[in-house]
LOPASE-461389 format. One line per 2 residues: number of its first residue (from 1); their letters; for each residue x, y, z negated of C-alpha. Coordinates in steps of 0.2 Angstrom, whole numbers, plus 5000, padded with zeros to 4 digits. Example, Ala and Ser with C-alpha at 12.3 -4.5 7.8 and 13.67 -1.06 7.14 Angstrom:
1 = AS = 5062 4978 4961  5068 4995 4964
//
This chain:
1 = MK = 5102 4854 4903  5111 4867 4914
3 = IY = 5103 4884 4919  5112 4893 4933
5 = CK = 5112 4912 4930  5114 4921 4947
7 = NT = 5119 4937 4939  5135 4930 4932
9 = GE = 5137 4915 4943  5139 4903 4929
11 = YL = 5130 4888 4922  5123 4889 4904
13 = SM = 5118 4875 4893  5100 4876 4886
15 = LG = 5088 4864 4877  5072 4860 4885
17 = GE = 5058 4872 4880  5069 4887 4877
19 = KV = 5063 4903 4885  5072 4913 4899
21 = ID = 5074 4927 4886  5085 4915 4875
23 = LI = 5098 4916 4888  5101 4935 4886
25 = PR = 5111 4934 4870  5123 4921 4878
27 = LK = 5127 4933 4892  5134 4946 4880
29 = EE = 5142 4960 4890  5141 4952 4906
31 = LP = 5123 4959 4910  5125 4978 4912
33 = FK = 5106 4981 4910  5091 4977 4899
35 = PI = 5080 4965 4910  5061 4966 4910
37 = CA = 5058 4950 4920  5067 4937 4930
39 = YV = 5067 4927 4946  5066 4908 4941
41 = NN = 5069 4898 4957  5065 4914 4966
43 = KT = 5048 4916 4959  5045 4931 4947
45 = ED = 5042 4925 4929  5041 4934 4912
47 = LC = 5055 4933 4900  5045 4921 4889
49 = FP = 5044 4908 4903  5049 4891 4895
51 = LF = 5062 4881 4904  5060 4862 4904
53 = SP = 5071 4857 4918  5087 4864 4927
55 = KQ = 5083 4881 4935  5091 4896 4944
57 = VE = 5088 4912 4934  5091 4930 4940
59 = FL = 5087 4944 4928  5080 4960 4935
61 = PT = 5081 4978 4928  5066 4989 4927
63 = DS = 5072 5000 4941  5071 4986 4954
65 = DT = 5055 4984 4965  5049 4969 4955
67 = GR = 5054 4977 4939  5044 4992 4942
69 = RV = 5028 4981 4946  5030 4972 4930
71 = YM = 5033 4988 4920  5017 4996 4928
73 = RS = 5006 4981 4925  5012 4980 4907
75 = LC = 5008 4999 4905  4991 4996 4911
77 = ML = 4987 4983 4899  4994 4994 4885
79 = LY = 4982 5008 4892  4968 4996 4891
81 = KA = 4972 4992 4873  4973 5010 4868
83 = VN = 4957 5015 4877  4948 5000 4869
85 = SV = 4954 5007 4852  4950 5025 4855
87 = LP = 4934 5023 4865  4926 5006 4860
89 = GS = 4913 5000 4872  4920 5010 4887
91 = TL = 4926 5004 4904  4943 5008 4911
93 = RI = 4945 5008 4930  4962 5009 4938
95 = DH = 4958 5014 4955  4973 5018 4966
97 = SI = 4991 5024 4967  4994 5043 4969
99 = AG = 5009 5054 4967  5020 5041 4959
101 = GH = 5006 5036 4947  4989 5028 4946
103 = YC = 4972 5037 4945  4961 5031 4931
105 = RL = 4943 5034 4927  4932 5030 4911
107 = SR = 4914 5026 4909  4901 5019 4897
109 = GE = 4888 5009 4905  4882 5018 4921
111 = ED = 4888 5035 4914  4905 5042 4919
113 = LV = 4916 5049 4905  4926 5064 4910
115 = PD = 4941 5065 4898  4947 5081 4890
117 = QD = 4965 5085 4884  4960 5080 4866
119 = LL = 4954 5063 4871  4969 5060 4882
121 = DA = 4981 5065 4868  4972 5052 4857
123 = IK = 4975 5038 4870  4993 5044 4872
125 = EK = 4996 5044 4854  4988 5026 4852
127 = MA = 4999 5020 4866  5015 5027 4858
129 = SY = 5010 5019 4841  5009 5002 4850
131 = IE = 5026 5004 4858  5033 5008 4841
133 = SD = 5026 4992 4834  5034 4982 4848
135 = IP = 5019 4970 4850  5021 4955 4861
137 = FK = 5012 4952 4877  5007 4933 4874
139 = RH = 5004 4923 4889  4991 4909 4888
141 = ER = 4983 4896 4899  4966 4890 4895
143 = LT = 4951 4882 4904  4943 4895 4916
145 = RD = 4926 4893 4908  4933 4898 4891
147 = VI = 4943 4913 4899  4927 4918 4907
149 = EM = 4917 4918 4891  4932 4928 4883
151 = YR = 4931 4941 4897  4912 4942 4896
153 = QQ = 4913 4946 4877  4925 4960 4881
155 = GL = 4914 4967 4895  4926 4963 4909
157 = EA = 4913 4959 4921  4924 4961 4937
159 = KV = 4936 4948 4930  4921 4937 4926
161 = NL = 4915 4939 4944  4931 4935 4952
163 = LE = 4934 4919 4941  4917 4913 4945
165 = TL = 4921 4914 4964  4938 4905 4963
167 = HE = 4932 4889 4954  4950 4886 4946
169 = LY = 4950 4874 4932  4963 4883 4922
171 = TT = 4967 4902 4921  4982 4911 4914
173 = YY = 4979 4927 4904  4988 4938 4892
175 = NL = 4984 4943 4874  4989 4960 4866
177 = AG = 4985 4961 4848  4968 4952 4850
179 = LA = 4963 4959 4867  4964 4948 4882
181 = DG = 4967 4953 4900  4973 4945 4916
183 = FY = 4985 4951 4930  4991 4944 4946
185 = GP = 5009 4945 4940  5020 4943 4924
187 = LA = 5021 4957 4911  5035 4963 4900
189 = PS = 5039 4953 4884  5032 4966 4872
191 = TG = 5026 4984 4871  5043 4990 4865
193 = FL = 5049 4988 4883  5038 5002 4888
195 = AD = 5047 5017 4881  5043 5029 4896
197 = FD = 5025 5034 4901  5014 5049 4903
199 = LR = 4996 5053 4905  4990 5069 4914
201 = LY = 4972 5075 4917  4967 5075 4935
203 = KD = 4950 5078 4943  4936 5068 4934
205 = GF = 4949 5056 4926  4968 5055 4923
207 = LI = 4984 5049 4930  4996 5037 4922
209 = FP = 5014 5038 4926  5028 5025 4921
211 = FS = 5040 5039 4918  5045 5051 4903
213 = PE = 5035 5067 4903  5051 5076 4909
215 = KT = 5053 5064 4924  5034 5066 4928
217 = EE = 5036 5085 4929  5051 5082 4941
219 = ML = 5040 5069 4951  5025 5080 4952
221 = AK = 5036 5095 4958  5042 5084 4973
223 = NP = 5026 5074 4976  5011 5083 4970
225 = PG = 4994 5074 4971  4988 5076 4989
227 = EK = 4970 5083 4990  4967 5076 5007
229 = MF = 4973 5059 5002  4963 5059 4986
231 = KA = 4947 5063 4996  4950 5049 5008
233 = FT = 4952 5037 4993  4937 5044 4985
235 = DQ = 4926 5043 5000  4930 5025 5003
237 = LR = 4927 5021 4985  4910 5029 4987
239 = FN = 4907 5018 5002  4912 5002 4993
241 = YM = 4900 5006 4979  4886 5009 4991
243 = IR = 4888 4993 5000  4891 4984 4983
245 = VR = 4908 4977 4987  4919 4985 4973
247 = NV = 4931 4971 4970  4937 4954 4977
249 = GD = 4924 4945 4967  4910 4955 4976
251 = LN = 4918 4951 4993  4920 4933 4989
253 = RA = 4901 4932 4984  4897 4940 5001
255 = VQ = 4907 4927 5010  4899 4912 5000
257 = EK = 4882 4919 5003  4885 4921 5021
259 = RT = 4883 4940 5021  4900 4945 5029
261 = AG = 4892 4948 5047  4882 4963 5040
263 = LI = 4896 4969 5030  4908 4969 5045
265 = NV = 4896 4978 5055  4894 4992 5042
267 = AE = 4912 4994 5039  4916 4995 5058
269 = AM = 4902 5007 5060  4909 5018 5047
271 = HE = 4926 5018 5056  4917 5023 5072
273 = KL = 4908 5037 5063  4924 5044 5055
275 = IG = 4933 5044 5072  4918 5052 5080
277 = QI = 4919 5066 5067  4937 5069 5070
279 = AN = 4933 5070 5089  4920 5083 5085
281 = EI = 4932 5093 5075  4944 5093 5089
283 = SD = 4930 5098 5101  4925 5113 5090
285 = RR = 4943 5119 5088  4945 5119 5107
287 = KE = 4929 5130 5109  4939 5142 5098
289 = GG = 4954 5141 5110  4964 5129 5100
291 = AG = 4969 5110 5099  4977 5108 5116
293 = IV = 4988 5095 5108  4982 5081 5097
295 = LV = 4996 5073 5086  4992 5056 5078
297 = AG = 5004 5050 5064  5005 5037 5050
299 = PS = 5016 5024 5042  5020 5007 5049
301 = SS = 5005 4995 5053  4992 5009 5049
303 = GK = 4983 5006 5065  4989 5021 5074
305 = TT = 4988 5014 5091  4970 5007 5091
307 = ST = 4965 5023 5081  4972 5034 5095
309 = KR = 4964 5024 5109  4947 5024 5100
311 = LA = 4949 5043 5097  4952 5045 5116
313 = IH = 4935 5037 5119  4926 5048 5107
315 = LA = 4935 5063 5115  4928 5058 5132
317 = TN = 4910 5058 5124  4914 5076 5120
319 = LI = 4918 5080 5138  4937 5081 5134
321 = VP = 4949 5071 5145  4963 5064 5134
323 = KM = 4980 5062 5143  4993 5052 5133
325 = IS = 5012 5053 5132  5024 5043 5121
327 = LD = 5036 5051 5109  5047 5036 5112
329 = DY = 5051 5044 5129  5059 5058 5121
331 = FV = 5073 5048 5112  5090 5055 5114
333 = DR = 5103 5044 5122  5110 5030 5111
335 = EH = 5127 5038 5108  5118 5054 5101
337 = TP = 5106 5044 5089  5109 5049 5071
339 = KD = 5115 5035 5059  5109 5030 5042
341 = ES = 5119 5028 5026  5124 5011 5031
343 = GD = 5131 5016 5048  5116 5009 5058
345 = FD = 5107 5019 5071  5092 5028 5063
347 = FE = 5079 5027 5076  5066 5033 5063
349 = SL = 5075 5050 5061  5066 5065 5068
351 = YA = 5083 5070 5076  5083 5054 5086
353 = LD = 5071 5064 5097  5076 5077 5109
355 = LE = 5066 5091 5101  5071 5105 5113
357 = RL = 5065 5095 5128  5049 5090 5120
359 = NS = 5045 5108 5114  5049 5115 5131
361 = DL = 5038 5102 5140  5024 5105 5128
363 = KR = 5025 5124 5130  5024 5122 5149
365 = LL = 5010 5110 5149  5000 5122 5138
367 = AG = 5004 5136 5150  4996 5126 5164
369 = EE = 5012 5120 5173  5016 5103 5180
371 = VN = 5029 5094 5170  5039 5078 5174
373 = IP = 5038 5068 5159  5055 5058 5154
375 = TY = 5056 5039 5153  5067 5031 5140
377 = SF = 5075 5014 5144  5077 5005 5128
379 = EL = 5087 4992 5137  5100 5005 5143
381 = GR = 5099 5015 5128  5097 5031 5138
383 = RI = 5084 5042 5147  5081 5039 5165
385 = EK = 5072 5051 5176  5057 5044 5186
387 = YK = 5043 5054 5195  5030 5055 5181
389 = PL = 5021 5072 5184  5008 5078 5171
391 = KL = 4997 5093 5171  4984 5098 5159
393 = EK = 4968 5104 5167  4954 5114 5159
395 = ND = 4945 5100 5150  4961 5090 5146
397 = VL = 4969 5087 5129  4987 5080 5127
399 = LM = 4986 5065 5115  5003 5059 5106
401 = EG = 5005 5046 5094  5021 5044 5083
403 = IH = 5028 5044 5065  5033 5062 5066
405 = GL = 5017 5070 5071  5014 5079 5055
407 = NP = 5032 5086 5053  5031 5104 5058
409 = EL = 5049 5104 5065  5043 5092 5079
411 = TH = 5033 5106 5087  5043 5120 5080
413 = SI = 5040 5132 5095  5022 5128 5098
415 = NR = 5008 5139 5091  5000 5130 5076
417 = DK = 4983 5134 5082  4986 5124 5098
419 = IF = 4989 5108 5088  4977 5096 5079
421 = KV = 4985 5084 5068  4978 5067 5063
423 = YI = 4985 5056 5049  4981 5038 5049
425 = SA = 4984 5026 5034  4977 5010 5027
427 = LT = 4972 5017 5010  4966 5001 5002
429 = TL = 4952 5004 4989  4946 4986 4986
431 = KI = 4952 4981 4969  4955 4963 4962
433 = DN = 4946 4969 4947  4945 4985 4936
435 = HN = 4963 4984 4930  4972 4976 4946
437 = WI = 4973 4986 4962  4979 4981 4979
439 = ST = 4994 4990 4985  4992 4999 5001
441 = SD = 5010 4995 5005  5006 4976 5003
443 = NR = 4991 4977 5014  5001 4985 5028
445 = LL = 5015 4973 5026  5003 4958 5028
447 = RR = 4997 4967 5044  5015 4969 5050
449 = IV = 5019 4950 5046  5004 4944 5057
451 = RD = 5007 4956 5071  5026 4954 5073
453 = YK = 5024 4935 5073  5010 4935 5086
455 = YR = 5018 4948 5098  5037 4946 5094
457 = RT = 5039 4929 5086  5047 4938 5071
459 = SA = 5047 4927 5056  5038 4932 5040
461 = LE = 5056 4931 5031  5063 4944 5044
463 = SI = 5047 4956 5042  5049 4955 5023
465 = RR = 5068 4958 5024  5065 4974 5035
467 = WP = 5051 4981 5025  5062 4991 5012
469 = SV = 5070 5000 5026  5054 5004 5034
471 = RR = 5047 5010 5017  5062 5021 5015
473 = GE = 5059 5029 5032  5041 5032 5028
475 = EK = 5046 5040 5011  5058 5052 5020
477 = WI = 5049 5056 5037  5030 5053 5034
479 = FP = 5023 5054 5017  5030 5071 5013
481 = FS = 5020 5079 5027  5003 5070 5025
483 = EN = 4994 5085 5018  4998 5094 5034
485 = AD = 4985 5084 5043  4969 5093 5050
487 = AT = 4960 5076 5048  4964 5060 5038
489 = FN = 4957 5043 5044  4957 5028 5032
491 = SS = 4960 5013 5043  4958 5000 5030
493 = LI = 4944 4988 5031  4936 4981 5016
495 = FE = 4935 4963 5023  4952 4962 5031
497 = LG = 4962 4953 5018  4949 4939 5019
499 = VM = 4952 4938 5038  4971 4940 5036
501 = KE = 4972 4925 5024  4971 4912 5037
503 = YA = 4984 4921 5048  4997 4926 5035
505 = MP = 4997 4911 5023  5005 4899 5036
507 = LL = 5019 4912 5040  5022 4915 5021
509 = RE = 5024 4897 5017  5038 4896 5030
511 = VP = 5049 4907 5020  5063 4896 5012
513 = RD = 5061 4893 4994  5080 4895 4992
515 = NV = 5080 4913 4999  5078 4927 4986
517 = LY = 5064 4935 4997  5053 4920 4993
519 = AQ = 5048 4930 4978  5040 4942 4989
521 = AY = 5032 4929 5000  5025 4920 4984
523 = RL = 5018 4936 4977  5009 4940 4994
525 = MK = 5002 4922 4994  4996 4924 4976
527 = LL = 4987 4940 4981  4979 4931 4996
529 = SY = 4974 4916 4985  4960 4927 4977
531 = FE = 4951 4929 4994  4938 4918 5002
533 = PI = 4943 4916 5020  4933 4925 5033
535 = PA = 4932 4918 5051  4941 4930 5063
537 = DQ = 4927 4926 5076  4916 4938 5067
539 = IP = 4928 4953 5071  4923 4963 5086
541 = TT = 4935 4965 5100  4936 4984 5097
543 = SL = 4940 4982 5079  4956 4990 5073
545 = LR = 4961 4973 5065  4962 4966 5082
547 = EF = 4978 4976 5085  4986 4964 5073
549 = LG = 4976 4948 5075  4975 4949 5094
551 = GS = 4960 4947 5105  4957 4966 5107
553 = SF = 4948 4974 5121  4961 4987 5121
555 = NY = 4978 4986 5131  4994 4988 5120
//
């Protein structure tokens, strides 16, 4: 049969049953990198995937987005194997991403195990020995009841919990030297592919990095672990444990047992409590003569707009009158907008804003003067002057939402004491199981897909296509300044992917299978397939989730 290799643009002959990896020697020097996985008919597969019919194959390097996911998943199974060898009977929890790596914790029974450097060195040494031995990750598919029993014997109760709620007949898993584990994506062919990794002590656990120690040092210098982000993650994890929804299996059981109404009410009440606390902090700061301006910032689809509107309500209960202006009205005229590396207008650049006009207006407002706020016409691509007077009275506060709110250069001429900065992000803490996390980026992308289709009729394909550019802008203009925030609000809701499933799945299914971006759509559909659907009619009209689903009592 013929296999089309997209990397080289040629057809290669293969026998039925040969594996994707068997193609590599036939490409000789035509493949300029060592692949870690491949797209097979635009779906991510491991290199040991067998071919029984004509297919299109595209090999992917480790430094591609998909390759990095495969590398990190494989590294986590290797870590599990090493922990199982060094600390038999212990539990490994891979909680969330941070500083370019992932935060991990250890426990035995109900007792947390706080690692020291000697223990971490022993785990690291064991991982290195497995890499040296180049042990294969063997992919298997068996009856789910047998896999459940296998996981139960290994103490993987979170995986057992998930499989018991999914009711699938067969389940795919991997085996590494006698130890079984399951992931929601493929792994590398063997441990020999994982040459670079590092472990570092952090808080009560440790961080695992998919880099060499030298690269880790470089990464940590540029992007050290953020204390405020870590606290926001940790606080949400405590909340998850308190309401006994620590993973997708727990959430599915709540749905099946019709307990979601109470769960939704508690999660929404927690949002209200956190926003209320931020409003109280602003009120206290104002009593000390500060916080005349409140800046709200966060990445795409983090729920900034609804969070800002809810914050305005809570400020009013503190006898503070919020007055809002949009940073969009301070865009420079189109011809002065900076351009990115590809020559397109970079509207996410800080310098797409008229910083001097903004700072002048803010200083005058804080001084009690009346200011005519500019109006920007996106249709004309330039500012137009209208009569939009604004003056801050004694009990007023200026509320501004925008991606650059935490960047000190935005308000460079304003006294820092006069500004209160709020960072909004959907820090997803619900895990598939103890070894499979849910990416915060994926959660926000699903929100964006649903919102952009509802309000702009943008297809899922187009939203996925634009996402890498959005992420590059966030990495440059938002994330480096997150620790500048005076308050951090985690906008994720523990039940939201169960609700999003019914909205996002039909849109993702429309992504054409002959498009390379189908691989990302399929990956997101796979993630959503783990969730029991939750009816949207249980979601209150004030919920942040309504910003994406529609039906909100707020005007946007």
